[in-house]
C-alpha positions as CSV (number, residue, x, y, z in Angstrom):
1,M,-180.7,-15.1,10.0
2,S,-183.4,-17.6,10.7
3,D,-183.7,-18.7,7.1
4,H,-180.2,-20.2,7.1
5,I,-178.9,-23.4,8.5
6,V,-175.7,-23.2,10.5
7,I,-173.2,-25.6,9.1
8,E,-170.1,-24.7,11.0
9,K,-168.8,-22.5,13.8
10,S,-165.4,-20.9,14.5
11,P,-163.2,-22.5,17.2
12,A,-164.3,-19.9,19.8
13,G,-167.9,-19.8,18.5
14,R,-167.8,-16.1,17.5
15,Y,-168.5,-16.7,13.8
16,I,-171.2,-19.0,12.5
17,C,-171.2,-20.2,8.9
18,F,-174.5,-20.7,7.1
19,D,-175.4,-23.0,4.2
20,E,-175.6,-20.2,1.7
21,I,-172.7,-20.1,-0.9
22,L,-171.8,-16.6,-2.1
23,G,-169.0,-17.7,-4.4
24,R,-166.9,-20.7,-5.4
25,G,-163.5,-21.3,-7.1
26,A,-161.1,-24.2,-7.7
27,Y,-160.1,-24.4,-4.0
28,K,-162.2,-21.8,-2.2
29,I,-165.9,-21.6,-1.3
30,V,-167.3,-18.4,0.3
31,Y,-170.3,-18.7,2.6
32,R,-172.5,-16.2,4.2
33,A,-171.7,-16.1,7.9
34,Y,-172.4,-14.0,11.0
35,D,-170.2,-12.4,13.6
36,T,-172.0,-12.9,16.9
37,H,-169.9,-10.3,18.7
38,N,-170.4,-7.4,16.3
39,G,-173.8,-8.5,15.0
40,I,-172.9,-8.2,11.3
41,E,-172.9,-10.5,8.3
42,V,-169.4,-11.6,7.2
43,A,-167.9,-13.8,4.5
44,W,-166.6,-17.3,5.6
45,N,-163.8,-18.1,3.1
46,S,-162.9,-21.8,3.2
47,I,-159.9,-23.0,1.2
48,S,-159.5,-26.8,0.9
49,I,-155.9,-27.8,1.5
50,Q,-156.5,-31.5,1.0
51,R,-154.9,-31.7,-2.5
52,M,-152.4,-28.8,-2.0
53,S,-148.7,-29.3,-1.5
54,E,-147.0,-27.9,1.6
55,A,-145.6,-25.1,-0.5
56,E,-149.0,-24.2,-1.8
57,Q,-150.4,-24.2,1.7
58,K,-147.6,-21.9,2.9
59,A,-148.3,-19.5,0.0
60,I,-152.0,-19.4,1.0
61,I,-151.1,-18.6,4.6
62,K,-148.7,-15.9,3.4
63,E,-151.4,-14.3,1.3
64,I,-153.9,-14.4,4.3
65,N,-151.2,-12.8,6.5
66,M,-150.7,-10.1,3.9
67,L,-154.4,-9.4,3.8
68,K,-154.4,-9.2,7.6
69,E,-151.6,-6.7,7.5
70,L,-152.8,-4.5,4.6
71,S,-156.6,-4.6,5.4
72,P,-156.5,-2.0,8.2
73,Q,-154.2,0.3,6.2
74,N,-156.3,0.6,3.0
75,Q,-160.1,1.1,2.7
76,N,-160.0,-0.3,-0.8
77,I,-159.0,-3.8,0.4
78,V,-161.6,-6.1,1.8
79,K,-161.6,-6.1,5.7
80,F,-160.0,-9.0,7.3
81,F,-161.3,-10.2,10.7
82,N,-159.9,-13.6,11.6
83,A,-158.4,-16.9,10.3
84,W,-157.7,-20.4,11.5
85,I,-157.0,-23.9,10.2
86,N,-159.7,-26.6,10.5
87,P,-157.8,-29.9,10.6
88,E,-160.9,-32.0,10.5
89,K,-162.1,-30.5,7.2
90,K,-158.5,-30.0,6.0
91,A,-159.3,-26.3,5.3
92,I,-157.9,-22.9,6.0
93,V,-160.8,-20.6,7.0
94,F,-160.6,-16.8,7.0
95,I,-163.3,-14.3,7.8
96,T,-163.7,-11.0,5.8
97,E,-166.3,-8.4,5.1
98,I,-168.9,-9.4,2.5
99,A,-168.1,-8.1,-0.9
100,L,-171.1,-8.8,-3.1
101,S,-170.1,-6.8,-6.1
102,G,-168.6,-9.8,-7.8
103,T,-165.1,-10.5,-9.0
104,L,-162.8,-8.1,-10.9
105,F,-163.3,-10.4,-13.9
106,D,-167.1,-10.1,-13.6
107,Y,-166.7,-6.3,-13.5
108,I,-164.6,-6.3,-16.6
109,K,-167.1,-8.5,-18.5
110,K,-170.0,-6.2,-17.6
111,I,-168.3,-2.9,-18.2
112,N,-165.9,-3.8,-21.2
113,K,-164.0,-0.6,-20.6
114,I,-162.1,-0.3,-17.3
115,N,-162.2,3.0,-15.4
116,M,-158.8,2.8,-13.5
117,R,-160.1,5.2,-10.9
118,V,-162.9,2.7,-10.0
């Protein structure tokens, strides 16, 4: 953990976000983070809502709530830990387990033939 610079903390201080980017999309950046209560690395997912409409913001919140509900019920879904809105950074932040296998698209590009069981 000492190699990383802390760039943000969760409102209660449980999660700390490091400067290491694990992935990036049009609106979302995923950083390496740390859960100080459980002593594990986690993914700090930050979605910029600055240029989103209110309807898009509500859709994102709905998806996060769906992940929150489904995560404990299915071991094949990334584990959800927490979420909040950061009004200063105009971002929705949610914490999940780290999934370093890449995206489904990356998998398809590597494998070419999809094994539906996997």
